[in-house]
N, CA, C, O and the ligand as a Tripos MOL2 file, in Angstrom:
@<TRIPOS>MOLECULE
protein
  313   311    79     0     0
PROTEIN
NO_CHARGES

@<TRIPOS>ATOM
      1 N           8.4020 -116.6270   68.0910 N.3       1 MET1
      2 CA          7.7820 -117.0220   66.8370 C.3       1 MET1
      3 C           8.1640 -116.0650   65.7310 C.2       1 MET1
      4 O           8.4050 -114.8830   65.9770 O.2       1 MET1
      5 N           8.2180 -116.5710   64.5210 N.am      2 TYR2
      6 CA          8.6380 -115.7800   63.3770 C.3       2 TYR2
      7 C           7.5370 -114.8120   62.9410 C.2       2 TYR2
      8 O           6.3720 -115.1990   62.8460 O.2       2 TYR2
      9 N           7.8990 -113.5730   62.6790 N.am      3 THR3
     10 CA          6.9490 -112.5710   62.1850 C.3       3 THR3
     11 C           7.6090 -111.7840   61.0660 C.2       3 THR3
     12 O           8.7710 -111.3920   61.1740 O.2       3 THR3
     13 N           6.8600 -111.5520   59.9830 N.am      4 ALA4
     14 CA          7.3590 -110.7090   58.8970 C.3       4 ALA4
     15 C           7.2190 -109.2480   59.3000 C.2       4 ALA4
     16 O           6.2780 -108.8710   59.9990 O.2       4 ALA4
     17 N           8.1430 -108.4490   58.8600 N.am      5 ARG5
     18 CA          8.1020 -107.0340   59.2200 C.3       5 ARG5
     19 C           7.4570 -106.2040   58.1070 C.2       5 ARG5
     20 O           7.3220 -106.6560   56.9700 O.2       5 ARG5
     21 N           7.0700 -105.0010   58.4590 N.am      6 TYR6
     22 CA          6.6560 -103.9290   57.5400 C.3       6 TYR6
     23 C           5.4020 -104.2700   56.7350 C.2       6 TYR6
     24 O           5.4910 -104.6230   55.5590 O.2       6 TYR6
     25 N           4.2490 -104.1660   57.3640 N.am      7 GLY7
     26 CA          2.9970 -104.2330   56.6270 C.3       7 GLY7
     27 C           2.0690 -105.3220   57.0990 C.2       7 GLY7
     28 O           2.4810 -106.4610   57.3200 O.2       7 GLY7
     29 N           0.7780 -104.9520   57.2560 N.am      8 ALA8
     30 CA         -0.2090 -105.9120   57.7580 C.3       8 ALA8
     31 C          -0.5110 -106.9830   56.7240 C.2       8 ALA8
     32 O          -0.6880 -108.1470   57.0840 O.2       8 ALA8
     33 N          -0.5750 -106.6180   55.4380 N.am      9 SER9
     34 CA         -0.9640 -107.6010   54.4280 C.3       9 SER9
     35 C           0.1130 -108.6710   54.2910 C.2       9 SER9
     36 O          -0.2010 -109.8460   54.1000 O.2       9 SER9
     37 N           1.3930 -108.2680   54.3880 N.am     10 ILE10
     38 CA          2.4830 -109.2390   54.3020 C.3      10 ILE10
     39 C           2.4540 -110.1680   55.5150 C.2      10 ILE10
     40 O           2.7130 -111.3650   55.3940 O.2      10 ILE10
     41 N           2.1350 -109.6060   56.6940 N.am     11 ARG11
     42 CA          2.0340 -110.4390   57.8960 C.3      11 ARG11
     43 C           0.9090 -111.4580   57.7580 C.2      11 ARG11
     44 O           1.0460 -112.6070   58.1780 O.2      11 ARG11
     45 N          -0.2150 -111.0260   57.1610 N.am     12 LYS12
     46 CA         -1.3470 -111.9410   56.9850 C.3      12 LYS12
     47 C          -0.9620 -113.1010   56.0740 C.2      12 LYS12
     48 O          -1.3110 -114.2490   56.3460 O.2      12 LYS12
     49 N          -0.2390 -112.8010   54.9870 N.am     13 MET13
     50 CA          0.1760 -113.8480   54.0470 C.3      13 MET13
     51 C           1.1140 -114.8440   54.7290 C.2      13 MET13
     52 O           0.9960 -116.0540   54.5360 O.2      13 MET13
     53 N           2.0570 -114.3160   55.5370 N.am     14 VAL14
     54 CA          3.0110 -115.1850   56.2280 C.3      14 VAL14
     55 C           2.2900 -116.0470   57.2550 C.2      14 VAL14
     56 O           2.5750 -117.2400   57.3670 O.2      14 VAL14
     57 N           1.3550 -115.4580   58.0110 N.am     15 ASP15
     58 CA          0.5860 -116.2240   58.9950 C.3      15 ASP15
     59 C          -0.1490 -117.3820   58.3310 C.2      15 ASP15
     60 O          -0.1750 -118.4990   58.8480 O.2      15 ASP15
     61 N          -0.7490 -117.0920   57.1640 N.am     16 LYS16
     62 CA         -1.5110 -118.1100   56.4370 C.3      16 LYS16
     63 C          -0.5820 -119.2410   55.9860 C.2      16 LYS16
     64 O          -0.9190 -120.4170   56.1270 O.2      16 LYS16
     65 N           0.5940 -118.8830   55.4410 N.am     17 ALA17
     66 CA          1.5410 -119.8800   54.9470 C.3      17 ALA17
     67 C           2.0670 -120.7360   56.0890 C.2      17 ALA17
     68 O           2.1820 -121.9530   55.9450 O.2      17 ALA17
     69 N           2.3910 -120.1140   57.2330 N.am     18 ILE18
     70 CA          2.9360 -120.8700   58.3630 C.3      18 ILE18
     71 C           1.8750 -121.8100   58.9250 C.2      18 ILE18
     72 O           2.1790 -122.9370   59.3170 O.2      18 ILE18
     73 N           0.6240 -121.3380   58.9630 N.am     19 LYS19
     74 CA         -0.4620 -122.1850   59.4530 C.3      19 LYS19
     75 C          -0.6320 -123.4030   58.5320 C.2      19 LYS19
     76 O          -0.8010 -124.5280   59.0020 O.2      19 LYS19
     77 N          -0.5840 -123.1590   57.2120 N.am     20 ALA20
     78 CA         -0.7420 -124.2540   56.2470 C.3      20 ALA20
     79 C           0.4320 -125.2150   56.3210 C.2      20 ALA20
     80 O           0.2720 -126.4210   56.1320 O.2      20 ALA20
     81 N           1.6130 -124.6740   56.5980 N.am     21 LYS21
     82 CA          2.8380 -125.4700   56.6690 C.3      21 LYS21
     83 C           2.7990 -126.4240   57.8670 C.2      21 LYS21
     84 O           3.2610 -127.5610   57.7700 O.2      21 LYS21
     85 N           2.2470 -125.9610   58.9980 N.am     22 ASN22
     86 CA          2.2560 -126.7740   60.2170 C.3      22 ASN22
     87 C           1.0270 -127.6650   60.3580 C.2      22 ASN22
     88 O           0.9140 -128.4170   61.3260 O.2      22 ASN22
     89 N           0.1020 -127.5830   59.3950 N.am     23 THR23
     90 CA         -1.1020 -128.4080   59.4470 C.3      23 THR23
     91 C          -0.7750 -129.8380   59.0080 C.2      23 THR23
     92 O           0.0610 -130.0480   58.1300 O.2      23 THR23
     93 N          -1.4350 -130.8060   59.6180 N.am     24 ARG24
     94 CA         -1.3000 -132.1930   59.1700 C.3      24 ARG24
     95 C          -2.3740 -132.4820   58.1250 C.2      24 ARG24
     96 O          -3.5450 -132.1530   58.3190 O.2      24 ARG24
     97 N          -1.9630 -133.1010   57.0130 N.am     25 TYR25
     98 CA         -2.8880 -133.3900   55.9280 C.3      25 TYR25
     99 C          -3.1540 -134.8850   55.8440 C.2      25 TYR25
    100 O          -2.4520 -135.6930   56.4520 O.2      25 TYR25
    101 N          -4.1970 -135.2410   55.0670 N.am     26 GLU26
    102 CA         -4.5410 -136.6550   54.9190 C.3      26 GLU26
    103 C          -3.5990 -137.3090   53.9250 C.2      26 GLU26
    104 O          -3.4080 -136.8050   52.8180 O.2      26 GLU26
    105 N          -3.0170 -138.4210   54.3160 N.am     27 CYS27
    106 CA         -2.0940 -139.1500   53.4410 C.3      27 CYS27
    107 C          -2.8880 -139.8160   52.3140 C.2      27 CYS27
    108 O          -3.8490 -140.5340   52.5920 O.2      27 CYS27
    109 N          -2.5050 -139.5920   51.0270 N.am     28 PRO28
    110 CA         -3.2430 -140.2090   49.9170 C.3      28 PRO28
    111 C          -3.0930 -141.7310   49.8790 C.2      28 PRO28
    112 O          -3.8840 -142.4140   49.2280 O.2      28 PRO28
    113 N          -2.0850 -142.2650   50.5710 N.am     29 LYS29
    114 CA         -1.8470 -143.7070   50.5270 C.3      29 LYS29
    115 C          -2.6140 -144.4390   51.6330 C.2      29 LYS29
    116 O          -3.3410 -145.3920   51.3540 O.2      29 LYS29
    117 N          -2.4530 -143.9950   52.8900 N.am     30 CYS30
    118 CA         -3.0850 -144.7320   53.9960 C.3      30 CYS30
    119 C          -4.2710 -143.9890   54.6010 C.2      30 CYS30
    120 O          -4.8930 -144.4960   55.5350 O.2      30 CYS30
    121 N          -4.6030 -142.7950   54.0920 N.am     31 ARG31
    122 CA         -5.7880 -142.0370   54.5060 C.3      31 ARG31
    123 C          -5.7380 -141.5710   55.9590 C.2      31 ARG31
    124 O          -6.7720 -141.2010   56.5150 O.2      31 ARG31
    125 N          -4.5630 -141.5800   56.5850 N.am     32 LYS32
    126 CA         -4.4580 -141.0840   57.9560 C.3      32 LYS32
    127 C          -4.0480 -139.6150   57.9320 C.2      32 LYS32
    128 O          -3.4230 -139.1570   56.9750 O.2      32 LYS32
    129 N          -4.3940 -138.8880   58.9690 N.am     33 LEU33
    130 CA         -4.0210 -137.4700   59.0550 C.3      33 LEU33
    131 C          -2.5970 -137.3700   59.5900 C.2      33 LEU33
    132 O          -2.3760 -136.8720   60.6940 O.2      33 LEU33
    133 N          -1.6340 -137.8420   58.8060 N.am     34 LYS34
    134 CA         -0.2550 -137.9260   59.2870 C.3      34 LYS34
    135 C           0.7430 -137.3130   58.3260 C.2      34 LYS34
    136 O           1.9500 -137.4950   58.4840 O.2      34 LYS34
    137 N           0.2510 -136.5890   57.3290 N.am     35 LEU35
    138 CA          1.1470 -136.0280   56.3250 C.3      35 LEU35
    139 C           1.7390 -134.7190   56.8420 C.2      35 LEU35
    140 O           1.0090 -133.7610   57.0950 O.2      35 LEU35
    141 N           3.0610 -134.6810   56.9980 N.am     36 ALA36
    142 CA          3.7280 -133.4910   57.5280 C.3      36 ALA36
    143 C           4.7650 -133.0010   56.5350 C.2      36 ALA36
    144 O           5.2680 -133.7700   55.7150 O.2      36 ALA36
    145 N           5.0800 -131.7220   56.6140 N.am     37 ARG37
    146 CA          6.0350 -131.1230   55.6820 C.3      37 ARG37
    147 C           7.4540 -131.5540   56.0430 C.2      37 ARG37
    148 O           7.8820 -131.4510   57.1920 O.2      37 ARG37
    149 N           8.1740 -132.0430   55.0230 N.am     38 LYS38
    150 CA          9.5450 -132.5050   55.2340 C.3      38 LYS38
    151 C          10.5390 -131.4570   54.7580 C.2      38 LYS38
    152 O          11.5970 -131.2830   55.3620 O.2      38 LYS38
    153 N          10.2070 -130.7640   53.6840 N.am     39 GLY39
    154 CA         11.0240 -129.6950   53.1270 C.3      39 GLY39
    155 C          10.1630 -128.9320   52.1470 C.2      39 GLY39
    156 O           8.9610 -129.1810   52.0550 O.2      39 GLY39
    157 N          10.7520 -128.0120   51.4170 N.am     40 THR40
    158 CA          9.9710 -127.2330   50.4560 C.3      40 THR40
    159 C           9.3750 -128.1520   49.3960 C.2      40 THR40
    160 O          10.1110 -128.7500   48.6130 O.2      40 THR40
    161 N           8.0380 -128.2710   49.3640 N.am     41 GLY41
    162 CA          7.3560 -129.1010   48.3770 C.3      41 GLY41
    163 C           7.3700 -130.5770   48.6840 C.2      41 GLY41
    164 O           6.8440 -131.3780   47.9110 O.2      41 GLY41
    165 N           7.9680 -130.9530   49.8090 N.am     42 LEU42
    166 CA          8.0550 -132.3730   50.1690 C.3      42 LEU42
    167 C           7.1550 -132.6590   51.3540 C.2      42 LEU42
    168 O           7.2320 -131.9820   52.3790 O.2      42 LEU42
    169 N           6.3040 -133.6610   51.2160 N.am     43 TRP43
    170 CA          5.3680 -134.0230   52.2750 C.3      43 TRP43
    171 C           5.5160 -135.5100   52.5590 C.2      43 TRP43
    172 O           5.3710 -136.3390   51.6610 O.2      43 TRP43
    173 N           5.8040 -135.8400   53.8020 N.am     44 ALA44
    174 CA          6.0370 -137.2370   54.1600 C.3      44 ALA44
    175 C           5.0060 -137.6840   55.1850 C.2      44 ALA44
    176 O           4.6120 -136.9240   56.0700 O.2      44 ALA44
    177 N           4.5760 -138.9420   55.0450 N.am     45 CYS45
    178 CA          3.6000 -139.5100   55.9750 C.3      45 CYS45
    179 C           4.3400 -140.0540   57.1880 C.2      45 CYS45
    180 O           5.3190 -140.7860   57.0450 O.2      45 CYS45
    181 N           3.8740 -139.6950   58.3880 N.am     46 ARG46
    182 CA          4.5160 -140.1520   59.6110 C.3      46 ARG46
    183 C           4.0830 -141.5750   59.9760 C.2      46 ARG46
    184 O           4.6110 -142.1730   60.9140 O.2      46 ARG46
    185 N           3.1180 -142.1060   59.2240 N.am     47 SER47
    186 CA          2.6150 -143.4390   59.5280 C.3      47 SER47
    187 C           3.1750 -144.4860   58.5710 C.2      47 SER47
    188 O           3.7150 -145.5000   59.0130 O.2      47 SER47
    189 N           3.0490 -144.2460   57.2350 N.am     48 CYS48
    190 CA          3.4520 -145.2770   56.2750 C.3      48 CYS48
    191 C           4.7390 -144.9190   55.5420 C.2      48 CYS48
    192 O           5.1590 -145.6690   54.6600 O.2      48 CYS48
    193 N           5.3910 -143.7830   55.8810 N.am     49 ASP49
    194 CA          6.6910 -143.4090   55.3210 C.3      49 ASP49
    195 C           6.6710 -143.0310   53.8470 C.2      49 ASP49
    196 O           7.7320 -142.9090   53.2350 O.2      49 ASP49
    197 N           5.4960 -142.8430   53.2620 N.am     50 ALA50
    198 CA          5.4150 -142.4250   51.8660 C.3      50 ALA50
    199 C           5.7290 -140.9350   51.7640 C.2      50 ALA50
    200 O           5.3590 -140.1640   52.6490 O.2      50 ALA50
    201 N           6.4050 -140.5270   50.6970 N.am     51 THR51
    202 CA          6.7240 -139.1140   50.4830 C.3      51 THR51
    203 C           6.0560 -138.6480   49.1980 C.2      51 THR51
    204 O           6.0740 -139.3510   48.1880 O.2      51 THR51
    205 N           5.4640 -137.4540   49.2430 N.am     52 PHE52
    206 CA          4.7500 -136.9180   48.0950 C.3      52 PHE52
    207 C           5.2820 -135.5410   47.7370 C.2      52 PHE52
    208 O           5.7990 -134.8190   48.5900 O.2      52 PHE52
    209 N           5.1490 -135.1860   46.4610 N.am     53 ALA53
    210 CA          5.4560 -133.8260   46.0250 C.3      53 ALA53
    211 C           4.1840 -133.0080   46.1290 C.2      53 ALA53
    212 O           3.1530 -133.3900   45.5770 O.2      53 ALA53
    213 N           4.2460 -131.8880   46.8300 N.am     54 GLY54
    214 CA          3.0890 -131.0130   46.9730 C.3      54 GLY54
    215 C           3.4960 -129.5790   46.7540 C.2      54 GLY54
    216 O           4.5120 -129.3020   46.1170 O.2      54 GLY54
    217 N           2.7050 -128.6690   47.2790 N.am     55 ALA55
    218 CA          3.0520 -127.2540   47.1800 C.3      55 ALA55
    219 C           4.0780 -126.9160   48.2630 C.2      55 ALA55
    220 O           4.3070 -127.7180   49.1680 O.2      55 ALA55
    221 N           4.6920 -125.7430   48.1760 N.am     56 ALA56
    222 CA          5.7810 -125.3830   49.0770 C.3      56 ALA56
    223 C           5.3210 -125.2900   50.5300 C.2      56 ALA56
    224 O           6.0130 -125.7730   51.4260 O.2      56 ALA56
    225 N           4.1460 -124.6660   50.7780 N.am     57 TYR57
    226 CA          3.7210 -124.4320   52.1600 C.3      57 TYR57
    227 C           2.4140 -125.1150   52.5180 C.2      57 TYR57
    228 O           1.9680 -125.0200   53.6610 O.2      57 TYR57
    229 N           1.7790 -125.8110   51.5550 N.am     58 SER58
    230 CA          0.6060 -126.6250   51.8530 C.3      58 SER58
    231 C           0.6790 -127.8410   50.9500 C.2      58 SER58
    232 O           1.4320 -127.8530   49.9750 O.2      58 SER58
    233 N          -0.1030 -128.8690   51.2720 N.am     59 PHE59
    234 CA          0.0260 -130.0870   50.4700 C.3      59 PHE59
    235 C          -0.5210 -129.8870   49.0560 C.2      59 PHE59
    236 O           0.0350 -130.4270   48.0990 O.2      59 PHE59
    237 N          -1.6020 -129.1170   48.9140 N.am     60 ARG60
    238 CA         -2.1710 -128.8450   47.5990 C.3      60 ARG60
    239 C          -2.3280 -127.3470   47.3970 C.2      60 ARG60
    240 O          -2.8470 -126.6510   48.2700 O.2      60 ARG60
    241 N          -1.8830 -126.8490   46.2550 N.am     61 SER61
    242 CA         -2.0980 -125.4430   45.9290 C.3      61 SER61
    243 C          -3.2080 -125.3470   44.8840 C.2      61 SER61
    244 O          -3.5880 -126.3520   44.2840 O.2      61 SER61
    245 N          -3.7280 -124.1350   44.6680 N.am     62 GLU62
    246 CA         -4.7760 -123.9480   43.6590 C.3      62 GLU62
    247 C          -4.2570 -124.3250   42.2850 C.2      62 GLU62
    248 O          -4.9480 -124.9980   41.5190 O.2      62 GLU62
    249 N          -3.0180 -123.8850   41.9610 N.am     63 ALA63
    250 CA         -2.4230 -124.2020   40.6610 C.3      63 ALA63
    251 C          -2.2200 -125.7100   40.5330 C.2      63 ALA63
    252 O          -2.3970 -126.2710   39.4520 O.2      63 ALA63
    253 N          -1.8460 -126.3690   41.6370 N.am     64 GLY64
    254 CA         -1.6390 -127.8090   41.6250 C.3      64 GLY64
    255 C          -2.9250 -128.5670   41.3700 C.2      64 GLY64
    256 O          -2.9320 -129.5680   40.6540 O.2      64 GLY64
    257 N          -4.0420 -128.0780   41.9720 N.am     65 GLU65
    258 CA         -5.3510 -128.7020   41.7520 C.3      65 GLU65
    259 C          -5.7210 -128.6440   40.2720 C.2      65 GLU65
    260 O          -6.1930 -129.6280   39.7030 O.2      65 GLU65
    261 N          -5.4990 -127.4650   39.6440 N.am     66 ILE66
    262 CA         -5.8350 -127.2800   38.2290 C.3      66 ILE66
    263 C          -4.9840 -128.2110   37.3760 C.2      66 ILE66
    264 O          -5.4950 -128.8540   36.4600 O.2      66 ILE66
    265 N          -3.6730 -128.2870   37.6740 N.am     67 ALA67
    266 CA         -2.7740 -129.1470   36.9050 C.3      67 ALA67
    267 C          -3.1830 -130.6070   37.0300 C.2      67 ALA67
    268 O          -3.1830 -131.3410   36.0410 O.2      67 ALA67
    269 N          -3.5380 -131.0400   38.2610 N.am     68 ALA68
    270 CA         -3.9350 -132.4350   38.4670 C.3      68 ALA68
    271 C          -5.2110 -132.7490   37.6910 C.2      68 ALA68
    272 O          -5.3500 -133.8340   37.1280 O.2      68 ALA68
    273 N          -6.1540 -131.7800   37.6640 N.am     69 ARG69
    274 CA         -7.4060 -132.0010   36.9330 C.3      69 ARG69
    275 C          -7.1360 -132.1180   35.4340 C.2      69 ARG69
    276 O          -7.7040 -132.9810   34.7660 O.2      69 ARG69
    277 N          -6.2590 -131.2410   34.8990 N.am     70 LEU70
    278 CA         -5.9430 -131.2760   33.4660 C.3      70 LEU70
    279 C          -5.2480 -132.5760   33.0990 C.2      70 LEU70
    280 O          -5.5320 -133.1570   32.0510 O.2      70 LEU70
    281 N          -4.3340 -133.0420   33.9570 N.am     71 ILE71
    282 CA         -3.6340 -134.3060   33.7000 C.3      71 ILE71
    283 C          -4.6340 -135.4570   33.6780 C.2      71 ILE71
    284 O          -4.5480 -136.3520   32.8370 O.2      71 ILE71
    285 N          -5.5930 -135.4230   34.6190 N.am     72 GLY72
    286 CA         -6.6290 -136.4620   34.6660 C.3      72 GLY72
    287 C          -7.4730 -136.4850   33.4190 C.2      72 GLY72
    288 O          -7.7670 -137.5520   32.8800 O.2      72 GLY72
    289 N          -7.8700 -135.2950   32.9480 N.am     73 GLU73
    290 CA         -8.6830 -135.2110   31.7380 C.3      73 GLU73
    291 C          -7.9060 -135.6860   30.5140 C.2      73 GLU73
    292 O          -8.4490 -136.3790   29.6530 O.2      73 GLU73
    293 N          -6.6280 -135.3070   30.4440 N.am     74 TYR74
    294 CA         -5.7950 -135.7170   29.3150 C.3      74 TYR74
    295 C          -5.6170 -137.2370   29.3240 C.2      74 TYR74
    296 O          -5.6730 -137.8770   28.2740 O.2      74 TYR74
    297 N          -5.4040 -137.8090   30.5040 N.am     75 ALA75
    298 CA         -5.2150 -139.2650   30.5910 C.3      75 ALA75
    299 C          -6.4780 -139.9980   30.1660 C.2      75 ALA75
    300 O          -6.3990 -141.0760   29.5770 O.2      75 ALA75
    301 N          -7.6500 -139.4220   30.4590 N.am     76 LYS76
    302 CA         -8.9090 -140.0400   30.0820 C.3      76 LYS76
    303 C          -9.1120 -140.0140   28.5690 C.2      76 LYS76
    304 O          -9.6010 -140.9840   27.9900 O.2      76 LYS76
    305 N          -8.7310 -138.8900   27.9200 N.am     77 SER77
    306 CA         -9.0500 -138.6910   26.4940 C.3      77 SER77
    307 C          -8.1010 -139.4690   25.5860 C.2      77 SER77
    308 O          -8.4670 -139.7600   24.4470 O.2      77 SER77
    309 N          -6.9060 -139.8140   26.0390 N.am     78 SER78
    310 CA         -5.9580 -140.4720   25.1320 C.3      78 SER78
    311 C          -6.0510 -141.9910   25.2030 C.2      78 SER78
    312 O          -5.3180 -142.6870   24.5000 O.2      78 SER78
    313 ZN          0.4470 -142.6870   54.9580 Zn       79 ZN79
@<TRIPOS>BOND
     1     1     2 1
     2     2     3 1
     3     3     4 2
     4     3     5 am
     5     5     6 1
     6     6     7 1
     7     7     8 2
     8     7     9 am
     9     9    10 1
    10    10    11 1
    11    11    12 2
    12    11    13 am
    13    13    14 1
    14    14    15 1
    15    15    16 2
    16    15    17 am
    17    17    18 1
    18    18    19 1
    19    19    20 2
    20    19    21 am
    21    21    22 1
    22    22    23 1
    23    23    24 2
    24    23    25 am
    25    25    26 1
    26    26    27 1
    27    27    28 2
    28    27    29 am
    29    29    30 1
    30    30    31 1
    31    31    32 2
    32    31    33 am
    33    33    34 1
    34    34    35 1
    35    35    36 2
    36    35    37 am
    37    37    38 1
    38    38    39 1
    39    39    40 2
    40    39    41 am
    41    41    42 1
    42    42    43 1
    43    43    44 2
    44    43    45 am
    45    45    46 1
    46    46    47 1
    47    47    48 2
    48    47    49 am
    49    49    50 1
    50    50    51 1
    51    51    52 2
    52    51    53 am
    53    53    54 1
    54    54    55 1
    55    55    56 2
    56    55    57 am
    57    57    58 1
    58    58    59 1
    59    59    60 2
    60    59    61 am
    61    61    62 1
    62    62    63 1
    63    63    64 2
    64    63    65 am
    65    65    66 1
    66    66    67 1
    67    67    68 2
    68    67    69 am
    69    69    70 1
    70    70    71 1
    71    71    72 2
    72    71    73 am
    73    73    74 1
    74    74    75 1
    75    75    76 2
    76    75    77 am
    77    77    78 1
    78    78    79 1
    79    79    80 2
    80    79    81 am
    81    81    82 1
    82    82    83 1
    83    83    84 2
    84    83    85 am
    85    85    86 1
    86    86    87 1
    87    87    88 2
    88    87    89 am
    89    89    90 1
    90    90    91 1
    91    91    92 2
    92    91    93 am
    93    93    94 1
    94    94    95 1
    95    95    96 2
    96    95    97 am
    97    97    98 1
    98    98    99 1
    99    99   100 2
   100    99   101 am
   101   101   102 1
   102   102   103 1
   103   103   104 2
   104   103   105 am
   105   105   106 1
   106   106   107 1
   107   107   108 2
   108   107   109 am
   109   109   110 1
   110   110   111 1
   111   111   112 2
   112   111   113 am
   113   113   114 1
   114   114   115 1
   115   115   116 2
   116   115   117 am
   117   117   118 1
   118   118   119 1
   119   119   120 2
   120   119   121 am
   121   121   122 1
   122   122   123 1
   123   123   124 2
   124   123   125 am
   125   125   126 1
   126   126   127 1
   127   127   128 2
   128   127   129 am
   129   129   130 1
   130   130   131 1
   131   131   132 2
   132   131   133 am
   133   133   134 1
   134   134   135 1
   135   135   136 2
   136   135   137 am
   137   137   138 1
   138   138   139 1
   139   139   140 2
   140   139   141 am
   141   141   142 1
   142   142   143 1
   143   143   144 2
   144   143   145 am
   145   145   146 1
   146   146   147 1
   147   147   148 2
   148   147   149 am
   149   149   150 1
   150   150   151 1
   151   151   152 2
   152   151   153 am
   153   153   154 1
   154   154   155 1
   155   155   156 2
   156   155   157 am
   157   157   158 1
   158   158   159 1
   159   159   160 2
   160   159   161 am
   161   161   162 1
   162   162   163 1
   163   163   164 2
   164   163   165 am
   165   165   166 1
   166   166   167 1
   167   167   168 2
   168   167   169 am
   169   169   170 1
   170   170   171 1
   171   171   172 2
   172   171   173 am
   173   173   174 1
   174   174   175 1
   175   175   176 2
   176   175   177 am
   177   177   178 1
   178   178   179 1
   179   179   180 2
   180   179   181 am
   181   181   182 1
   182   182   183 1
   183   183   184 2
   184   183   185 am
   185   185   186 1
   186   186   187 1
   187   187   188 2
   188   187   189 am
   189   189   190 1
   190   190   191 1
   191   191   192 2
   192   191   193 am
   193   193   194 1
   194   194   195 1
   195   195   196 2
   196   195   197 am
   197   197   198 1
   198   198   199 1
   199   199   200 2
   200   199   201 am
   201   201   202 1
   202   202   203 1
   203   203   204 2
   204   203   205 am
   205   205   206 1
   206   206   207 1
   207   207   208 2
   208   207   209 am
   209   209   210 1
   210   210   211 1
   211   211   212 2
   212   211   213 am
   213   213   214 1
   214   214   215 1
   215   215   216 2
   216   215   217 am
   217   217   218 1
   218   218   219 1
   219   219   220 2
   220   219   221 am
   221   221   222 1
   222   222   223 1
   223   223   224 2
   224   223   225 am
   225   225   226 1
   226   226   227 1
   227   227   228 2
   228   227   229 am
   229   229   230 1
   230   230   231 1
   231   231   232 2
   232   231   233 am
   233   233   234 1
   234   234   235 1
   235   235   236 2
   236   235   237 am
   237   237   238 1
   238   238   239 1
   239   239   240 2
   240   239   241 am
   241   241   242 1
   242   242   243 1
   243   243   244 2
   244   243   245 am
   245   245   246 1
   246   246   247 1
   247   247   248 2
   248   247   249 am
   249   249   250 1
   250   250   251 1
   251   251   252 2
   252   251   253 am
   253   253   254 1
   254   254   255 1
   255   255   256 2
   256   255   257 am
   257   257   258 1
   258   258   259 1
   259   259   260 2
   260   259   261 am
   261   261   262 1
   262   262   263 1
   263   263   264 2
   264   263   265 am
   265   265   266 1
   266   266   267 1
   267   267   268 2
   268   267   269 am
   269   269   270 1
   270   270   271 1
   271   271   272 2
   272   271   273 am
   273   273   274 1
   274   274   275 1
   275   275   276 2
   276   275   277 am
   277   277   278 1
   278   278   279 1
   279   279   280 2
   280   279   281 am
   281   281   282 1
   282   282   283 1
   283   283   284 2
   284   283   285 am
   285   285   286 1
   286   286   287 1
   287   287   288 2
   288   287   289 am
   289   289   290 1
   290   290   291 1
   291   291   292 2
   292   291   293 am
   293   293   294 1
   294   294   295 1
   295   295   296 2
   296   295   297 am
   297   297   298 1
   298   298   299 1
   299   299   300 2
   300   299   301 am
   301   301   302 1
   302   302   303 1
   303   303   304 2
   304   303   305 am
   305   305   306 1
   306   306   307 1
   307   307   308 2
   308   307   309 am
   309   309   310 1
   310   310   311 1
   311   311   312 2
@<TRIPOS>SUBSTRUCTURE
     1 MET1         2 RESIDUE 1 A MET
     2 TYR2         6 RESIDUE 1 A TYR
     3 THR3        10 RESIDUE 1 A THR
     4 ALA4        14 RESIDUE 1 A ALA
     5 ARG5        18 RESIDUE 1 A ARG
     6 TYR6        22 RESIDUE 1 A TYR
     7 GLY7        26 RESIDUE 1 A GLY
     8 ALA8        30 RESIDUE 1 A ALA
     9 SER9        34 RESIDUE 1 A SER
    10 ILE10       38 RESIDUE 1 A ILE
    11 ARG11       42 RESIDUE 1 A ARG
    12 LYS12       46 RESIDUE 1 A LYS
    13 MET13       50 RESIDUE 1 A MET
    14 VAL14       54 RESIDUE 1 A VAL
    15 ASP15       58 RESIDUE 1 A ASP
    16 LYS16       62 RESIDUE 1 A LYS
    17 ALA17       66 RESIDUE 1 A ALA
    18 ILE18       70 RESIDUE 1 A ILE
    19 LYS19       74 RESIDUE 1 A LYS
    20 ALA20       78 RESIDUE 1 A ALA
    21 LYS21       82 RESIDUE 1 A LYS
    22 ASN22       86 RESIDUE 1 A ASN
    23 THR23       90 RESIDUE 1 A THR
    24 ARG24       94 RESIDUE 1 A ARG
    25 TYR25       98 RESIDUE 1 A TYR
    26 GLU26      102 RESIDUE 1 A GLU
    27 CYS27      106 RESIDUE 1 A CYS
    28 PRO28      110 RESIDUE 1 A PRO
    29 LYS29      114 RESIDUE 1 A LYS
    30 CYS30      118 RESIDUE 1 A CYS
    31 ARG31      122 RESIDUE 1 A ARG
    32 LYS32      126 RESIDUE 1 A LYS
    33 LEU33      130 RESIDUE 1 A LEU
    34 LYS34      134 RESIDUE 1 A LYS
    35 LEU35      138 RESIDUE 1 A LEU
    36 ALA36      142 RESIDUE 1 A ALA
    37 ARG37      146 RESIDUE 1 A ARG
    38 LYS38      150 RESIDUE 1 A LYS
    39 GLY39      154 RESIDUE 1 A GLY
    40 THR40      158 RESIDUE 1 A THR
    41 GLY41      162 RESIDUE 1 A GLY
    42 LEU42      166 RESIDUE 1 A LEU
    43 TRP43      170 RESIDUE 1 A TRP
    44 ALA44      174 RESIDUE 1 A ALA
    45 CYS45      178 RESIDUE 1 A CYS
    46 ARG46      182 RESIDUE 1 A ARG
    47 SER47      186 RESIDUE 1 A SER
    48 CYS48      190 RESIDUE 1 A CYS
    49 ASP49      194 RESIDUE 1 A ASP
    50 ALA50      198 RESIDUE 1 A ALA
    51 THR51      202 RESIDUE 1 A THR
    52 PHE52      206 RESIDUE 1 A PHE
    53 ALA53      210 RESIDUE 1 A ALA
    54 GLY54      214 RESIDUE 1 A GLY
    55 ALA55      218 RESIDUE 1 A ALA
    56 ALA56      222 RESIDUE 1 A ALA
    57 TYR57      226 RESIDUE 1 A TYR
    58 SER58      230 RESIDUE 1 A SER
    59 PHE59      234 RESIDUE 1 A PHE
    60 ARG60      238 RESIDUE 1 A ARG
    61 SER61      242 RESIDUE 1 A SER
    62 GLU62      246 RESIDUE 1 A GLU
    63 ALA63      250 RESIDUE 1 A ALA
    64 GLY64      254 RESIDUE 1 A GLY
    65 GLU65      258 RESIDUE 1 A GLU
    66 ILE66      262 RESIDUE 1 A ILE
    67 ALA67      266 RESIDUE 1 A ALA
    68 ALA68      270 RESIDUE 1 A ALA
    69 ARG69      274 RESIDUE 1 A ARG
    70 LEU70      278 RESIDUE 1 A LEU
    71 ILE71      282 RESIDUE 1 A ILE
    72 GLY72      286 RESIDUE 1 A GLY
    73 GLU73      290 RESIDUE 1 A GLU
    74 TYR74      294 RESIDUE 1 A TYR
    75 ALA75      298 RESIDUE 1 A ALA
    76 LYS76      302 RESIDUE 1 A LYS
    77 SER77      306 RESIDUE 1 A SER
    78 SER78      310 RESIDUE 1 A SER
    79 ZN79       313 GROUP 0 **** ****
């Protein structure tokens, strides 16, 4: 298994990213827990074949959540 060298804090960050990368997420289209990472920022559903743009190592990042909320608010106000 892959391990980062030199430092406990760096190892913790890598462990967290790898765990998030290998987790299956809920597909926004068919609601099944079948969303798997296809490449950096690419998430594909193993059930309905839909592909989504997400964060590099998890389907949603904190910055992505904020951006999605701002886009939603802007779409509502215009
Ligand atoms: Zn799906």
